[in-house]
MIFIFI-413351 format. One record per residue (C-alpha): residue in one letter; residue number from 1; x, y, z; chain. Coordinates in nm, 3 decimals. Example, Ala and Ser with C-alpha at 12.3 -4.5 7.8 and 13.67 -1.06 7.14 Angstrom:
<nodes>
NODE A 1 1.230 -0.450 0.780 A
NODE S 2 1.367 -0.106 0.714 A
</nodes>
This chain:
<nodes>
NODE X 1 0.012 -0.004 -0.010 A
NODE X 2 0.108 0.340 -0.069 A
NODE X 3 0.071 0.565 0.232 A
NODE X 4 0.152 0.941 0.259 A
NODE X 5 0.362 1.069 0.537 A
NODE X 6 0.152 1.366 0.612 A
NODE X 7 0.130 1.413 0.993 A
NODE X 8 -0.079 1.667 1.142 A
NODE X 9 -0.268 1.723 1.470 A
NODE X 10 -0.558 1.950 1.481 A
NODE X 11 -0.840 2.041 1.696 A
NODE X 12 -1.229 2.042 1.754 A
NODE X 13 -1.322 2.353 1.946 A
NODE X 14 -1.673 2.434 2.062 A
NODE X 15 -1.667 2.769 2.222 A
NODE X 16 -1.943 2.971 2.365 A
NODE X 17 -1.947 3.332 2.300 A
NODE X 18 -2.204 3.610 2.358 A
NODE X 19 -2.241 3.983 2.436 A
NODE X 20 -1.946 4.005 2.702 A
NODE X 21 -1.623 4.198 2.657 A
NODE X 22 -1.372 3.938 2.747 A
NODE X 23 -1.202 3.612 2.644 A
NODE X 24 -1.294 3.256 2.722 A
NODE X 25 -1.054 2.965 2.698 A
NODE X 26 -1.144 2.624 2.541 A
NODE X 27 -1.301 2.502 2.850 A
NODE X 28 -1.513 2.789 2.932 A
NODE X 29 -1.893 2.784 2.891 A
NODE X 30 -2.130 3.036 2.996 A
NODE X 31 -2.511 3.004 2.996 A
NODE X 32 -2.692 3.249 2.749 A
NODE X 33 -2.885 3.497 2.944 A
NODE X 34 -3.148 3.566 2.691 A
NODE X 35 -3.200 3.561 2.298 A
NODE X 36 -2.944 3.847 2.232 A
NODE X 37 -2.663 3.613 2.344 A
NODE X 38 -2.467 3.422 2.054 A
NODE X 39 -2.305 3.107 2.052 A
NODE X 40 -2.009 3.082 1.814 A
NODE X 41 -1.906 2.703 1.732 A
NODE X 42 -1.570 2.681 1.557 A
NODE X 43 -1.531 2.363 1.369 A
NODE X 44 -1.191 2.193 1.321 A
NODE X 45 -1.134 1.845 1.246 A
NODE X 46 -0.920 1.661 1.499 A
NODE X 47 -0.838 1.664 1.890 A
NODE X 48 -0.531 1.881 1.945 A
NODE X 49 -0.444 2.239 1.896 A
NODE X 50 -0.123 2.173 1.717 A
NODE X 51 -0.012 2.168 1.343 A
NODE X 52 0.311 2.151 1.146 A
NODE X 53 0.500 2.388 0.930 A
NODE X 54 0.324 2.427 0.591 A
NODE X 55 0.023 2.253 0.724 A
NODE X 56 -0.332 2.386 0.651 A
NODE X 57 -0.603 2.382 0.900 A
NODE X 58 -0.958 2.482 0.757 A
NODE X 59 -1.158 2.622 1.040 A
NODE X 60 -1.537 2.640 1.007 A
NODE X 61 -1.790 2.844 1.207 A
NODE X 62 -2.160 2.803 1.327 A
NODE X 63 -2.336 3.090 1.493 A
NODE X 64 -2.639 3.025 1.694 A
NODE X 65 -2.852 3.237 1.935 A
NODE X 66 -2.960 3.115 2.277 A
NODE X 67 -3.245 2.910 2.106 A
NODE X 68 -3.023 2.708 1.929 A
NODE X 69 -3.122 2.873 1.597 A
NODE X 70 -2.856 2.920 1.318 A
NODE X 71 -2.787 3.277 1.274 A
NODE X 72 -2.705 3.328 0.878 A
NODE X 73 -2.670 3.707 0.869 A
NODE X 74 -2.367 3.733 1.100 A
NODE X 75 -1.995 3.716 0.976 A
NODE X 76 -1.718 3.596 1.168 A
NODE X 77 -1.366 3.765 1.098 A
NODE X 78 -1.033 3.560 1.188 A
NODE X 79 -0.725 3.704 1.309 A
NODE X 80 -0.371 3.552 1.403 A
NODE X 81 -0.190 3.715 1.694 A
NODE X 82 0.156 3.637 1.521 A
NODE X 83 0.120 3.609 1.163 A
NODE X 84 0.496 3.485 1.148 A
NODE X 85 0.401 3.176 1.335 A
NODE X 86 0.048 3.094 1.138 A
NODE X 87 -0.152 3.298 0.914 A
NODE X 88 -0.528 3.279 0.881 A
NODE X 89 -0.734 3.407 0.579 A
NODE X 90 -1.075 3.531 0.577 A
NODE X 91 -1.228 3.215 0.525 A
NODE X 92 -1.069 3.051 0.839 A
NODE X 93 -0.803 2.874 0.654 A
NODE X 94 -0.474 2.855 0.868 A
NODE X 95 -0.143 2.791 0.749 A
NODE X 96 0.159 2.712 0.979 A
NODE X 97 0.466 2.912 0.892 A
NODE X 98 0.736 2.843 1.146 A
NODE X 99 0.777 2.666 1.483 A
NODE X 100 0.620 2.847 1.784 A
NODE X 101 0.302 2.928 1.919 A
NODE X 102 0.021 3.192 1.846 A
NODE X 103 -0.343 3.264 1.916 A
NODE X 104 -0.603 3.263 1.648 A
NODE X 105 -0.909 3.479 1.705 A
NODE X 106 -1.256 3.461 1.589 A
NODE X 107 -1.500 3.747 1.635 A
NODE X 108 -1.838 3.892 1.488 A
NODE X 109 -1.792 4.143 1.212 A
NODE X 110 -2.091 4.338 1.349 A
NODE X 111 -1.936 4.350 1.714 A
NODE X 112 -1.575 4.286 1.767 A
NODE X 113 -1.632 4.270 2.148 A
NODE X 114 -1.790 3.928 2.090 A
NODE X 115 -1.486 3.691 2.021 A
NODE X 116 -1.277 3.406 2.138 A
NODE X 117 -0.937 3.253 2.066 A
NODE X 118 -0.746 2.950 2.090 A
NODE X 119 -0.381 2.876 2.137 A
NODE X 120 -0.221 2.721 1.833 A
NODE X 121 0.101 2.547 1.856 A
NODE X 122 0.316 2.507 1.515 A
NODE X 123 0.557 2.221 1.516 A
NODE X 124 0.872 2.196 1.283 A
NODE X 125 0.847 1.915 1.046 A
NODE X 126 1.040 1.783 0.746 A
NODE X 127 0.895 1.881 0.423 A
NODE X 128 0.678 1.621 0.249 A
NODE X 129 0.570 1.684 -0.119 A
NODE X 130 0.215 1.575 -0.166 A
NODE X 131 0.243 1.624 -0.519 A
NODE X 132 0.504 1.331 -0.545 A
NODE X 133 0.265 1.105 -0.334 A
NODE X 134 -0.021 1.190 -0.557 A
NODE X 135 0.182 1.136 -0.863 A
NODE X 136 0.299 0.805 -0.740 A
NODE X 137 -0.044 0.683 -0.659 A
NODE X 138 -0.153 0.817 -1.006 A
NODE X 139 0.103 0.640 -1.172 A
NODE X 140 0.016 0.288 -1.030 A
NODE X 141 -0.344 0.299 -1.089 A
NODE X 142 -0.286 0.434 -1.464 A
NODE X 143 -0.087 0.083 -1.507 A
NODE X 144 -0.360 -0.094 -1.371 A
NODE X 145 -0.611 0.095 -1.618 A
NODE X 146 -0.362 0.027 -1.910 A
NODE X 147 -0.491 -0.332 -1.882 A
NODE X 148 -0.874 -0.232 -1.870 A
NODE X 149 -1.096 -0.377 -2.133 A
NODE X 150 -1.359 -0.090 -2.122 A
NODE X 151 -1.375 0.259 -1.984 A
NODE X 152 -1.656 0.394 -1.764 A
NODE X 153 -1.729 0.753 -1.724 A
NODE X 154 -1.484 0.831 -1.435 A
NODE X 155 -1.168 0.668 -1.556 A
NODE X 156 -1.248 0.797 -1.923 A
NODE X 157 -1.258 1.159 -1.750 A
NODE X 158 -0.935 1.077 -1.526 A
NODE X 159 -0.760 0.966 -1.858 A
NODE X 160 -0.867 1.285 -2.020 A
NODE X 161 -0.738 1.502 -1.751 A
NODE X 162 -0.403 1.325 -1.668 A
NODE X 163 -0.386 0.998 -1.887 A
NODE X 164 -0.129 1.181 -2.148 A
NODE X 165 0.118 1.215 -1.859 A
NODE X 166 0.096 0.851 -1.750 A
NODE X 167 0.100 0.687 -2.103 A
NODE X 168 -0.293 0.651 -2.175 A
NODE X 169 -0.434 0.850 -2.479 A
NODE X 170 -0.793 0.968 -2.422 A
NODE X 171 -0.856 0.983 -2.777 A
NODE X 172 -0.763 0.607 -2.854 A
NODE X 173 -0.926 0.423 -2.564 A
NODE X 174 -0.990 0.049 -2.637 A
NODE X 175 -1.353 0.048 -2.565 A
NODE X 176 -1.600 0.283 -2.405 A
NODE X 177 -1.824 0.117 -2.151 A
NODE X 178 -2.183 0.246 -2.287 A
NODE X 179 -2.481 0.166 -2.061 A
NODE X 180 -2.673 -0.065 -2.081 A
NODE X 181 -2.415 -0.308 -2.236 A
NODE X 182 -2.431 -0.226 -2.597 A
NODE X 183 -2.331 -0.590 -2.680 A
NODE X 184 -2.636 -0.703 -2.550 A
NODE X 185 -2.908 -0.499 -2.702 A
NODE X 186 -3.005 -0.338 -3.026 A
NODE X 187 -3.030 0.024 -3.045 A
NODE X 188 -3.420 0.036 -2.989 A
NODE X 189 -3.374 -0.214 -2.692 A
NODE X 190 -3.089 0.003 -2.547 A
NODE X 191 -3.316 0.321 -2.553 A
NODE X 192 -3.613 0.171 -2.390 A
NODE X 193 -3.387 0.010 -2.123 A
NODE X 194 -3.186 0.338 -2.056 A
NODE X 195 -3.208 0.564 -1.745 A
NODE X 196 -3.098 0.929 -1.676 A
NODE X 197 -2.781 0.786 -1.491 A
NODE X 198 -2.694 0.575 -1.784 A
NODE X 199 -2.770 0.864 -2.041 A
NODE X 200 -2.564 1.124 -1.832 A
NODE X 201 -2.293 0.873 -1.756 A
NODE X 202 -2.277 0.789 -2.160 A
NODE X 203 -2.251 1.161 -2.252 A
NODE X 204 -1.942 1.207 -1.991 A
NODE X 205 -1.770 0.892 -2.129 A
NODE X 206 -1.827 0.991 -2.483 A
NODE X 207 -1.721 1.354 -2.451 A
NODE X 208 -1.405 1.245 -2.234 A
NODE X 209 -1.297 1.000 -2.531 A
NODE X 210 -1.311 1.309 -2.786 A
NODE X 211 -1.632 1.196 -2.933 A
NODE X 212 -1.983 1.351 -3.005 A
NODE X 213 -2.250 1.238 -2.779 A
NODE X 214 -2.507 1.417 -3.018 A
NODE X 215 -2.421 1.168 -3.301 A
NODE X 216 -2.281 0.850 -3.132 A
NODE X 217 -2.238 0.569 -3.350 A
NODE X 218 -2.415 0.280 -3.193 A
NODE X 219 -2.378 -0.096 -3.358 A
NODE X 220 -2.689 -0.071 -3.559 A
NODE X 221 -2.748 0.302 -3.590 A
NODE X 222 -2.651 0.650 -3.432 A
NODE X 223 -2.796 0.802 -3.121 A
NODE X 224 -2.817 1.153 -2.983 A
NODE X 225 -2.788 1.095 -2.608 A
NODE X 226 -2.781 1.497 -2.523 A
NODE X 227 -3.134 1.547 -2.670 A
NODE X 228 -3.264 1.219 -2.535 A
NODE X 229 -3.163 1.341 -2.179 A
NODE X 230 -3.295 1.696 -2.254 A
NODE X 231 -3.640 1.574 -2.356 A
NODE X 232 -3.678 1.363 -2.058 A
NODE X 233 -3.694 1.683 -1.816 A
NODE X 234 -4.027 1.707 -1.659 A
NODE X 235 -4.232 2.028 -1.532 A
NODE X 236 -4.075 1.947 -1.192 A
NODE X 237 -3.735 1.991 -1.308 A
NODE X 238 -3.630 1.632 -1.289 A
NODE X 239 -3.504 1.426 -1.566 A
NODE X 240 -3.698 1.101 -1.593 A
NODE X 241 -3.619 0.853 -1.883 A
NODE X 242 -3.728 0.537 -1.684 A
NODE X 243 -4.006 0.582 -1.447 A
NODE X 244 -3.983 0.412 -1.129 A
NODE X 245 -3.593 0.467 -1.130 A
NODE X 246 -3.527 0.824 -1.216 A
NODE X 247 -3.830 0.981 -1.025 A
NODE X 248 -3.694 1.137 -0.690 A
NODE X 249 -3.356 1.015 -0.765 A
NODE X 250 -3.071 1.233 -0.667 A
NODE X 251 -2.806 1.060 -0.853 A
NODE X 252 -3.011 1.096 -1.182 A
NODE X 253 -3.075 1.447 -1.142 A
NODE X 254 -2.713 1.546 -1.020 A
NODE X 255 -2.558 1.365 -1.303 A
NODE X 256 -2.793 1.503 -1.568 A
NODE X 257 -2.692 1.855 -1.466 A
NODE X 258 -2.344 1.770 -1.457 A
NODE X 259 -2.349 1.599 -1.809 A
NODE X 260 -2.570 1.852 -2.006 A
NODE X 261 -2.337 2.135 -1.852 A
NODE X 262 -2.041 1.949 -1.971 A
NODE X 263 -2.210 1.923 -2.319 A
NODE X 264 -2.301 2.295 -2.309 A
NODE X 265 -2.657 2.206 -2.375 A
NODE X 266 -2.957 2.424 -2.298 A
NODE X 267 -3.215 2.293 -2.055 A
NODE X 268 -3.423 2.453 -1.755 A
NODE X 269 -3.153 2.510 -1.530 A
NODE X 270 -3.343 2.676 -1.258 A
NODE X 271 -3.607 2.427 -1.246 A
NODE X 272 -3.337 2.113 -1.239 A
NODE X 273 -3.137 2.303 -0.954 A
NODE X 274 -3.446 2.373 -0.732 A
NODE X 275 -3.560 2.017 -0.784 A
NODE X 276 -3.215 1.886 -0.678 A
NODE X 277 -3.222 2.118 -0.355 A
NODE X 278 -3.571 1.989 -0.282 A
NODE X 279 -3.484 1.631 -0.307 A
NODE X 280 -3.192 1.692 -0.058 A
NODE X 281 -3.429 1.864 0.172 A
NODE X 282 -3.676 1.597 0.150 A
NODE X 283 -3.384 1.350 0.248 A
NODE X 284 -3.429 1.127 -0.062 A
NODE X 285 -3.121 0.917 0.025 A
NODE X 286 -3.156 0.544 -0.059 A
NODE X 287 -2.923 0.317 0.122 A
NODE X 288 -2.677 0.260 -0.163 A
NODE X 289 -2.311 0.215 -0.143 A
NODE X 290 -2.166 0.567 -0.092 A
NODE X 291 -2.435 0.690 0.177 A
NODE X 292 -2.570 1.019 0.260 A
NODE X 293 -2.240 1.203 0.251 A
NODE X 294 -2.187 1.078 -0.116 A
NODE X 295 -2.535 1.199 -0.196 A
NODE X 296 -2.456 1.530 -0.098 A
NODE X 297 -2.112 1.522 -0.240 A
NODE X 298 -2.251 1.474 -0.593 A
NODE X 299 -2.537 1.723 -0.521 A
NODE X 300 -2.285 2.013 -0.444 A
NODE X 301 -2.038 1.923 -0.734 A
NODE X 302 -2.348 1.940 -0.962 A
NODE X 303 -2.456 2.272 -0.791 A
NODE X 304 -2.106 2.420 -0.792 A
NODE X 305 -2.161 2.604 -1.131 A
NODE X 306 -2.514 2.752 -1.034 A
NODE X 307 -2.439 2.939 -0.713 A
NODE X 308 -2.608 3.248 -0.841 A
NODE X 309 -2.951 3.058 -0.818 A
NODE X 310 -3.122 3.120 -0.474 A
NODE X 311 -3.056 2.867 -0.214 A
NODE X 312 -2.762 2.681 -0.369 A
NODE X 313 -2.467 2.866 -0.180 A
NODE X 314 -2.628 2.837 0.153 A
NODE X 315 -2.676 2.456 0.068 A
NODE X 316 -2.329 2.413 -0.050 A
NODE X 317 -2.184 2.574 0.258 A
NODE X 318 -2.423 2.369 0.500 A
NODE X 319 -2.285 2.045 0.324 A
NODE X 320 -1.916 2.147 0.359 A
NODE X 321 -1.972 2.223 0.731 A
NODE X 322 -2.127 1.885 0.772 A
NODE X 323 -1.833 1.720 0.594 A
NODE X 324 -1.598 1.879 0.830 A
NODE X 325 -1.794 1.732 1.108 A
NODE X 326 -1.808 1.380 0.976 A
NODE X 327 -1.446 1.330 0.851 A
NODE X 328 -1.335 1.046 1.058 A
NODE X 329 -1.010 0.980 1.247 A
NODE X 330 -0.858 0.821 0.941 A
NODE X 331 -0.919 1.139 0.739 A
NODE X 332 -1.191 0.994 0.538 A
NODE X 333 -1.563 0.928 0.539 A
NODE X 334 -1.789 0.627 0.610 A
NODE X 335 -2.020 0.514 0.332 A
NODE X 336 -2.336 0.352 0.310 A
NODE X 337 -2.418 -0.004 0.430 A
NODE X 338 -2.205 0.055 0.761 A
NODE X 339 -1.899 0.076 0.547 A
NODE X 340 -1.614 0.218 0.740 A
NODE X 341 -1.355 0.464 0.597 A
NODE X 342 -1.499 0.421 0.230 A
NODE X 343 -1.266 0.517 -0.049 A
NODE X 344 -1.591 0.581 -0.281 A
NODE X 345 -1.733 0.831 -0.054 A
NODE X 346 -1.424 0.999 0.048 A
NODE X 347 -1.300 1.032 -0.332 A
NODE X 348 -1.658 1.189 -0.386 A
NODE X 349 -1.613 1.446 -0.112 A
NODE X 350 -1.268 1.518 -0.248 A
NODE X 351 -1.403 1.593 -0.589 A
NODE X 352 -1.708 1.795 -0.436 A
NODE X 353 -1.475 2.021 -0.269 A
NODE X 354 -1.240 2.089 -0.546 A
NODE X 355 -1.543 2.183 -0.768 A
NODE X 356 -1.643 2.425 -0.509 A
NODE X 357 -1.283 2.572 -0.476 A
NODE X 358 -1.202 2.414 -0.140 A
NODE X 359 -0.862 2.248 -0.084 A
NODE X 360 -0.938 1.880 0.040 A
NODE X 361 -0.576 1.863 0.165 A
NODE X 362 -0.625 2.112 0.415 A
NODE X 363 -0.868 1.898 0.609 A
NODE X 364 -0.724 1.673 0.889 A
NODE X 365 -0.851 1.445 1.160 A
NODE X 366 -0.608 1.293 1.408 A
NODE X 367 -0.329 1.381 1.177 A
NODE X 368 -0.490 1.209 0.883 A
NODE X 369 -0.587 1.348 0.549 A
NODE X 370 -0.842 1.235 0.286 A
NODE X 371 -0.538 1.160 0.073 A
NODE X 372 -0.412 0.926 0.334 A
NODE X 373 -0.767 0.764 0.381 A
NODE X 374 -0.786 0.659 0.017 A
NODE X 375 -0.418 0.560 -0.029 A
NODE X 376 -0.449 0.311 0.287 A
NODE X 377 -0.674 0.137 0.041 A
NODE X 378 -0.475 0.123 -0.278 A
NODE X 379 -0.336 -0.206 -0.339 A
NODE X 380 0.007 -0.313 -0.481 A
NODE X 381 -0.147 -0.335 -0.851 A
NODE X 382 -0.276 -0.002 -0.821 A
NODE X 383 -0.657 -0.072 -0.788 A
NODE X 384 -0.844 0.021 -0.461 A
NODE X 385 -1.065 -0.147 -0.215 A
NODE X 386 -1.349 0.039 -0.088 A
NODE X 387 -1.381 0.011 0.275 A
NODE X 388 -1.186 -0.118 0.612 A
NODE X 389 -1.194 -0.489 0.670 A
NODE X 390 -1.216 -0.559 0.295 A
NODE X 391 -0.962 -0.736 0.096 A
NODE X 392 -1.061 -0.759 -0.286 A
NODE X 393 -1.047 -0.471 -0.523 A
NODE X 394 -1.343 -0.279 -0.613 A
NODE X 395 -1.399 -0.151 -0.953 A
NODE X 396 -1.618 0.169 -0.820 A
NODE X 397 -1.358 0.262 -0.570 A
NODE X 398 -1.105 0.236 -0.818 A
NODE X 399 -1.284 0.457 -1.068 A
NODE X 400 -1.381 0.694 -0.797 A
NODE X 401 -1.022 0.719 -0.658 A
NODE X 402 -0.851 0.750 -1.010 A
NODE X 403 -1.095 1.048 -1.070 A
NODE X 404 -1.002 1.206 -0.728 A
NODE X 405 -0.627 1.169 -0.773 A
NODE X 406 -0.678 1.298 -1.118 A
NODE X 407 -0.846 1.635 -0.978 A
NODE X 408 -0.580 1.657 -0.698 A
NODE X 409 -0.307 1.614 -0.952 A
NODE X 410 -0.432 1.902 -1.172 A
NODE X 411 -0.592 2.108 -0.878 A
NODE X 412 -0.911 2.150 -1.108 A
NODE X 413 -1.252 1.965 -1.108 A
NODE X 414 -1.304 1.760 -1.423 A
NODE X 415 -1.651 1.818 -1.427 A
NODE X 416 -1.558 2.200 -1.503 A
NODE X 417 -1.259 2.137 -1.713 A
NODE X 418 -1.385 1.865 -1.941 A
NODE X 419 -1.622 2.007 -2.221 A
NODE X 420 -1.752 1.918 -2.546 A
NODE X 421 -1.576 2.154 -2.842 A
NODE X 422 -1.907 2.255 -2.980 A
NODE X 423 -1.923 2.345 -3.357 A
NODE X 424 -2.119 2.644 -3.462 A
NODE X 425 -2.490 2.557 -3.512 A
NODE X 426 -2.459 2.673 -3.873 A
NODE X 427 -2.154 2.715 -4.111 A
NODE X 428 -2.206 3.006 -4.346 A
NODE X 429 -2.002 3.079 -4.649 A
NODE X 430 -2.027 3.322 -4.970 A
NODE X 431 -2.098 3.104 -5.267 A
NODE X 432 -1.838 3.341 -5.481 A
NODE X 433 -1.625 3.625 -5.451 A
NODE X 434 -1.845 3.934 -5.505 A
NODE X 435 -1.719 4.218 -5.708 A
NODE X 436 -2.005 4.473 -5.664 A
NODE X 437 -2.024 4.803 -5.855 A
NODE X 438 -2.223 5.121 -5.850 A
NODE X 439 -2.535 5.107 -6.048 A
NODE X 440 -2.558 4.731 -6.024 A
NODE X 441 -2.799 4.493 -5.854 A
NODE X 442 -2.621 4.319 -5.548 A
NODE X 443 -2.748 3.982 -5.549 A
NODE X 444 -2.612 3.813 -5.213 A
NODE X 445 -2.628 3.436 -5.211 A
NODE X 446 -2.469 3.227 -4.925 A
NODE X 447 -2.479 2.847 -4.861 A
NODE X 448 -2.580 2.752 -4.498 A
NODE X 449 -2.507 2.432 -4.358 A
NODE X 450 -2.656 2.305 -4.054 A
NODE X 451 -2.455 2.109 -3.774 A
NODE X 452 -2.728 2.023 -3.545 A
NODE X 453 -3.019 1.768 -3.545 A
NODE X 454 -3.292 2.012 -3.499 A
NODE X 455 -3.458 2.283 -3.709 A
NODE X 456 -3.271 2.619 -3.656 A
NODE X 457 -3.434 2.947 -3.785 A
NODE X 458 -3.184 3.188 -3.980 A
NODE X 459 -3.238 3.531 -4.139 A
NODE X 460 -2.998 3.645 -4.407 A
NODE X 461 -2.957 4.041 -4.404 A
NODE X 462 -2.787 4.235 -4.677 A
NODE X 463 -2.727 4.613 -4.572 A
NODE X 464 -2.591 4.889 -4.795 A
NODE X 465 -2.377 5.142 -4.574 A
NODE X 466 -2.269 5.484 -4.698 A
NODE X 467 -1.885 5.432 -4.649 A
NODE X 468 -1.794 5.799 -4.560 A
NODE X 469 -2.080 5.875 -4.308 A
NODE X 470 -2.116 5.489 -4.215 A
NODE X 471 -2.491 5.535 -4.205 A
NODE X 472 -2.740 5.265 -4.321 A
NODE X 473 -2.886 5.354 -4.659 A
NODE X 474 -3.082 5.044 -4.728 A
NODE X 475 -3.159 4.674 -4.633 A
NODE X 476 -3.312 4.360 -4.761 A
NODE X 477 -3.357 4.014 -4.592 A
NODE X 478 -3.499 3.674 -4.607 A
NODE X 479 -3.573 3.440 -4.326 A
NODE X 480 -3.590 3.066 -4.329 A
NODE X 481 -3.607 2.747 -4.132 A
NODE X 482 -3.287 2.546 -4.182 A
NODE X 483 -3.373 2.179 -4.144 A
NODE X 484 -3.161 1.953 -3.927 A
NODE X 485 -2.826 1.836 -4.085 A
NODE X 486 -2.916 2.013 -4.420 A
NODE X 487 -2.744 2.263 -4.660 A
NODE X 488 -2.974 2.552 -4.789 A
NODE X 489 -2.904 2.855 -5.009 A
NODE X 490 -3.020 3.190 -4.891 A
NODE X 491 -3.043 3.497 -5.135 A
NODE X 492 -3.110 3.871 -5.063 A
NODE X 493 -3.070 4.172 -5.315 A
NODE X 494 -3.003 4.525 -5.329 A
NODE X 495 -2.990 4.791 -5.583 A
NODE X 496 -2.663 4.995 -5.557 A
NODE X 497 -2.683 5.365 -5.650 A
NODE X 498 -2.488 5.495 -5.925 A
NODE X 499 -2.272 5.718 -5.741 A
NODE X 500 -2.109 5.738 -5.404 A
NODE X 501 -1.895 5.502 -5.177 A
NODE X 502 -2.063 5.216 -5.037 A
NODE X 503 -2.009 4.888 -4.828 A
NODE X 504 -2.231 4.584 -4.849 A
NODE X 505 -2.270 4.443 -4.510 A
NODE X 506 -2.375 4.069 -4.491 A
NODE X 507 -2.526 3.946 -4.166 A
NODE X 508 -2.696 3.614 -4.021 A
NODE X 509 -2.936 3.654 -3.738 A
NODE X 510 -3.199 3.403 -3.596 A
NODE X 511 -3.450 3.642 -3.661 A
NODE X 512 -3.556 4.009 -3.700 A
NODE X 513 -3.709 4.028 -3.328 A
NODE X 514 -3.433 3.839 -3.123 A
NODE X 515 -3.134 3.958 -3.338 A
NODE X 516 -2.916 3.685 -3.221 A
NODE X 517 -2.607 3.687 -3.445 A
NODE X 518 -2.507 3.351 -3.585 A
NODE X 519 -2.181 3.437 -3.784 A
NODE X 520 -1.939 3.698 -3.792 A
NODE X 521 -2.025 3.994 -4.034 A
NODE X 522 -1.897 3.997 -4.389 A
NODE X 523 -1.776 4.332 -4.534 A
NODE X 524 -1.769 4.382 -4.928 A
NODE X 525 -1.650 4.706 -5.050 A
NODE X 526 -1.850 4.848 -5.366 A
NODE X 527 -1.619 4.933 -5.664 A
NODE X 528 -1.688 5.270 -5.831 A
NODE X 529 -1.754 5.277 -6.187 A
</nodes>
């Protein structure tokens, strides 16, 4: 097994603070006198108030009134008594600088007289480069996947992120794992048996392999997985391809959001996001392998690009605080089915934090990080087991850990980085080079080729501008619906005056009302007679 030598000792501090000018130690608790009193809970994984040089310690906070209700409209500010020993940023991230002791202070922004602190000791340590640890683990699992017969969505994305460095070409994967198993079903049967999870995973797999999910070659035909998924969105925001499975299914909804964002496809984002928030509020957590923490991890991964929608940021912050509290003494997280220290769940949290711009390596419990946790489960051949007490490799654990290690190695979320290079909906070209002259008719003709599998409205506009004043003199246009994957010719004409200097501008909009440009403007100078 590969193990990181990261050693850190950190602390869990629950400190009562309320309207009182003074300082309380970690062991001081005072009963709240009335509803104006506050309790600030500083959340820090671990049991001791010590860290090492270069070590990061992410502090969290919960503010409650004397009734026990969370107060969301109060901010806490952080301060280090000696920044040369340890620094703390505005988000509560502490970094050990050099050996010594200091105090980390937390106080309300609205009333600096309400505060507390705890003493922090920074110990000297030999530098350990976590990059080397991650790289070694990635190298081992990459060797394991070189022997893989087919690639599911997570290893396909991991290969797209880091495969080139470790000898696997994402554009030449041996075989893609398309669900349900394409070797067993015809195209018609496969469509009938598909659910939203399968469809979303297929989109992620196909994009990661450098192929087109809008036009994927199946053994007996082509399929558009993106449109298939988009069309399944219901009025309540959920994506339901298979009734009885996708309904009220957090994984189906979260993966649908992720995959459609990756494809750059339009869907009702606000409805989907609010539906995902509601499913979490209603605790639609079934007893599956990665447990409630895993459900919340994939939810905030999907929501990470949509924090502008009401309620999203608050839910993401709530989940992150819960993750801090639930981190176990091996640095990881327990999964469903009473799995202790699950590699799958821990890897999902790692990816969720990176997607939300939180450094997973800054979290420790009993000196252990999430990296330590998953690497304890890596076997000599590179694959992973899932949980404590297990001996056999687990393909889901290997897939999730491969993905998490790739995100850690690059410092980026694969869910945000990997995107489908979208072609323009329409390609437009002038059929011939125009030499327009004064006193002639300008007959503008273009060829329009559709790259998409749905009808697209297009409007060709020919405009005549006075070259000296840059004022519009006249224009003409023609509107037409371009059929899917077809090529059409559009014509628009103008009569050019006998004298004067002019420029003909050729534009393509969707229509004259929306005025959404579909191409860059062509300019043709008129030659004087």
